[in-house]
C-alpha positions in Angstrom: -5.2 -9.1 -23.1 -2.0 -11.6 -21.6 -0.4 -10.7 -18.7 3.1 -8.7 -19.0 6.4 -8.8 -17.0 7.2 -5.2 -15.8 10.1 -6.6 -13.4 12.2 -10.1 -15.3 14.8 -12.1 -13.7 14.2 -14.0 -10.7 11.5 -13.3 -9.7 9.2 -11.2 -11.4 7.3 -9.2 -8.8 4.7 -7.2 -10.9 2.7 -8.4 -13.9 1.0 -6.0 -15.5 -2.5 -6.6 -18.1 -4.8 -4.6 -19.9 -8.6 -5.4 -20.4 -10.5 -3.2 -22.2 -10.1 0.1 -20.4 -8.3 -1.1 -17.3 -5.1 -2.2 -16.1 -4.8 -4.7 -13.9 -1.4 -4.0 -11.5 -1.0 -7.3 -9.4 1.4 -7.3 -7.1 3.3 -11.3 -7.5 5.0 -12.8 -4.3 2.1 -15.1 -3.7 4.9 -17.4 -1.8 5.5 -14.6 0.3 1.8 -13.5 0.9 3.1 -10.4 -1.3 5.3 -9.1 1.0 6.2 -5.6 -0.6 10.3 -5.2 -0.7 12.4 -2.1 -2.4 12.4 -4.5 -6.1 8.4 -4.6 -6.0 7.6 -1.2 -5.5 9.4 -0.1 -8.1 8.0 -2.2 -9.9 4.9 -0.9 -9.5 5.5 2.2 -9.8 6.8 1.4 -13.5 3.3 -0.2 -13.7 1.5 2.7 -12.1 3.3 5.0 -14.9 3.0 2.4 -17.6 -1.2 2.7 -17.2 -1.1 6.5 -16.6 0.8 7.4 -19.8 -1.9 4.9 -21.9 -4.3 7.2 -23.0 -6.5 3.7 -23.3 -5.8 2.6 -19.8 -9.1 4.8 -17.7 -8.5 2.8 -14.5 -5.7 1.4 -12.6 -6.8 -1.9 -10.6 -4.0 -3.1 -8.1 -4.2 -6.5 -6.7 -2.5 -8.6 -5.1 -1.4 -12.8 -6.6 -2.8 -16.2 -4.6 -5.0 -15.9 -1.5 -4.0 -12.5 0.0 -3.3 -9.0 -1.5 -0.5 -8.4 1.3 1.0 -8.6 4.3 2.7 -5.4 4.1 6.9 -4.4 3.8 9.0 -7.1 3.8 10.6 -7.8 7.1 12.0 -11.9 6.6 11.4 -13.5 2.7 14.8 -14.0 1.2 14.1 -10.9 -1.0 14.3 -8.4 1.5 16.4 -5.6 0.3 17.0 -3.1 3.2 20.8 -2.7 2.7 20.9 -2.0 -0.9 20.7 1.1 -3.0 18.1 1.8 -5.1 17.2 5.1 -6.8 15.0 8.2 -6.1 11.8 8.4 -7.9 9.0 9.6 -5.3 11.7 12.4 -3.1 14.7 14.0 -3.3 16.7 11.8 -0.3 20.2 11.0 -0.7 21.9 7.5 -0.9 20.9 5.3 2.6 22.3 2.6 1.9 25.5 3.6 3.6 24.4 5.9 5.9 24.4 4.7 10.0 22.0 6.0 12.7 18.4 6.9 12.1 19.1 8.6 8.7 19.7 5.3 7.0 16.1 4.8 7.7 14.5 8.0 7.7 16.1 8.2 4.2 14.7 4.7 2.8 11.6 4.6 4.3 10.6 8.5 3.5 11.7 7.1 0.1 10.3 3.6 -0.4 6.8 3.8 1.5 5.5 7.7 2.3 6.7 8.7 -0.8 5.5 6.5 -3.1 2.1 6.2 -1.7 1.7 10.2 -1.6 3.1 9.9 -5.4 0.8 6.7 -5.9 -2.0 8.8 -4.1 -1.8 11.2 -7.4 -1.6 9.3 -10.1 -4.0 11.1 -12.3 -6.6 8.4 -13.2 -9.1 6.2 -10.6 -6.9 3.9 -8.4 -9.4 1.0 -7.2 -7.5 -2.1 -5.0 -9.2 -5.1 -5.4 -8.4 -7.2 -2.1 -8.6 -10.4 -0.7 -6.8 -12.5 1.9 -4.7 -10.8 4.1 -4.0 -6.7 4.1 -1.6 -5.9 6.8 0.2 -2.9 7.6 2.2 -1.4 4.6 -1.0 -3.6 2.5 -3.0 -1.4 4.1 -0.7 1.6 2.9 -1.1 0.4 -0.4 -5.3 -0.1 -0.3 -5.4 3.9 1.2 -3.8 5.3 -2.1 -6.0 3.8 -4.2 -9.2 6.1 -4.8 -11.6 2.7 -4.1 -11.5 -0.3 -2.4 -13.7 -3.4 -3.1 -13.3 -6.2 -0.6 -14.1 -10.0 -1.2 -15.8 -11.8 2.0 -12.8 -13.4 3.0 -10.7 -10.3 3.4 -9.0 -8.2 7.0 -7.4 -5.2 7.7 -5.0 -4.7 9.8 -1.5 -2.9 11.2 -0.5 -5.2 14.0 3.2 -2.8 13.9 2.5 -1.5 17.6 3.4 -4.7 18.7 7.2 -3.4 17.2 7.3 -0.3 19.1 6.0 1.5 16.0 3.0 3.7 16.2 2.0 2.8 13.1 3.0 2.0 9.8 4.5 5.1 7.9 1.9 6.1 5.6 0.0 6.8 8.9 -3.7 8.1 7.4 -5.5 5.7 9.6 -7.8 8.6 11.0 -8.6 9.9 8.0 -9.9 6.1 6.6 -11.5 5.5 10.0 -12.8 7.2 12.2 -10.5 8.3 15.1 -11.4 5.9 17.7 -11.5 3.0 14.6 -7.8 4.1 14.7 -7.0 3.7 18.2 -8.4 0.6 18.2 -7.3 -1.2 15.0 -3.5 0.2 16.8 -4.1 -0.3 20.7 -5.1 -4.1 20.1 -3.1 -5.0 16.1 -6.8 -7.2 15.8 -8.6 -7.8 12.6 -10.5 -5.5 10.7 -13.0 -7.9 8.8 -14.7 -6.8 5.5 -17.8 -6.1 6.7 -16.9 -3.8 9.2 -14.5 -2.6 7.4 -17.1 -1.4 4.5 -19.8 -0.1 7.6 -17.0 2.0 8.7 -16.9 3.6 5.1 -13.7 2.0 4.5 -14.0 -0.2 1.9 -16.4 0.6 -0.5 -18.4 -2.9 -1.6 -17.5 -6.3 -0.3 -18.4 -9.0 -2.6 -18.4 -12.6 -2.5 -14.2 -14.0 -2.8 -15.4 -16.2 -6.4 -17.0 -13.0 -8.1 -14.3 -9.9 -7.3 -12.3 -10.3 -9.8 -16.2 -9.9 -11.9 -17.5 -7.2 -9.6 -14.2 -5.3 -9.6 -14.0 -4.9 -13.1 -17.5 -4.2 -13.5 -16.8 -1.4 -11.6 -14.2 0.2 -13.4 -15.7 -0.4 -16.3 -18.8 1.7 -15.2 -15.7 4.6 -13.7 -14.4 4.6 -17.5 -17.5 4.8 -19.0 -16.8 8.9 -17.5 -15.2 11.3 -19.4 -11.2 11.0 -18.7 -10.1 14.9 -17.8 -13.7 15.2 -15.7 -12.9 12.1 -13.7 -8.6 13.1 -13.0 -10.5 17.0 -12.1 -12.5 14.9 -9.6 -10.2 12.9 -8.1 -7.6 16.0 -7.9 -10.7 18.3 -5.8 -11.4 15.3 -3.5 -7.2 14.8 -2.3 -7.3 18.5 -2.3 -10.2 18.6 0.2 -9.3 15.7 2.2 -5.4 16.8 2.7 -7.1 21.0 3.4 -8.7 18.4 6.2 -5.3 18.0 7.8 -4.3 14.6 6.3 -1.0 15.7 4.1 0.3 17.3 7.8 -0.7 14.6 9.6 1.1 11.9 8.1 3.9 14.2 8.3 3.8 14.9 11.9 3.9 11.0 12.3 6.5 9.7 9.9 8.3 11.8 12.7 7.2 9.9 15.7 7.5 6.5 13.3 11.6 7.4 12.9 11.6 8.1 16.7 10.1 4.6 16.9 12.8 3.3 14.9 15.4 5.3 17.0 14.8 3.9 19.9 14.2 0.1 19.1 17.5 0.4 18.0 19.0 1.8 21.2 16.7 -0.2 23.1 16.2 -4.0 21.5 18.1 -5.9 19.2 17.1 -4.2 16.1 14.9 -1.0 14.8 12.0 -3.8 15.0 12.1 -4.1 18.5 13.3 -7.9 17.9 10.0 -9.2 15.9 10.5 -10.9 13.0 7.8 -12.9 10.6 6.9 -15.5 12.7 7.1 -13.8 16.0 4.3 -11.2 14.5 1.7 -14.1 13.2 2.5 -15.9 16.7 1.1 -12.6 18.5 
């Protein structure tokens, strides 16, 4: 089956395709390393909702077009839409674009990043992140919302936002996806975690040659899709509930408050809420 465009217009930011019992949802901004703006976020949500509603779909695969999975949130492309209003889907928060002070970012990021990650983590079907190249900050959060991660041998993972004066990406699952010491290393240094080490630490399920990433991921999806649909949904819910009772939900909420404090501090003490950092300066560092 050929790919269908979920969002049309000047930039087709997400593609949807079904192969056998797998829905492949592909971030499609390869020229910007699949940087995530609000337009992409809602296109992803529409694609996930479509897959969840289709009884012929057993497994959802999240992919990124081009050489990289995702460079994280959009902080500097022509499609950046940080000041634009958006619908509320993941949360019940009010409009943000016309608000001042800390309220603006608090409401926006609660909806677009933290809220959406939680919404997608709760999808009733197994999800598999198919990761190649860069998986950075917000991209890391996208992969973490998936149940399984299959990584190419060229994949790397990092959350370098401490360089911005921020304690970590909004969906702060770091101590749960990794152990606390490795989470601190990732944050304190901003260094890359390669796919092999990520797999050894338990964050990644499988590492495969880049040329076989799609083949191996779809083979795994096919194997999962042989299981009873409702039993998969219940098994996923059981594990997620256990993880939340181990503290994930509350820890993410607490870290989100610190994240917003950091934005407010930056706005008071530096050029902007990102401490003046841009895609170029982040890359240079």
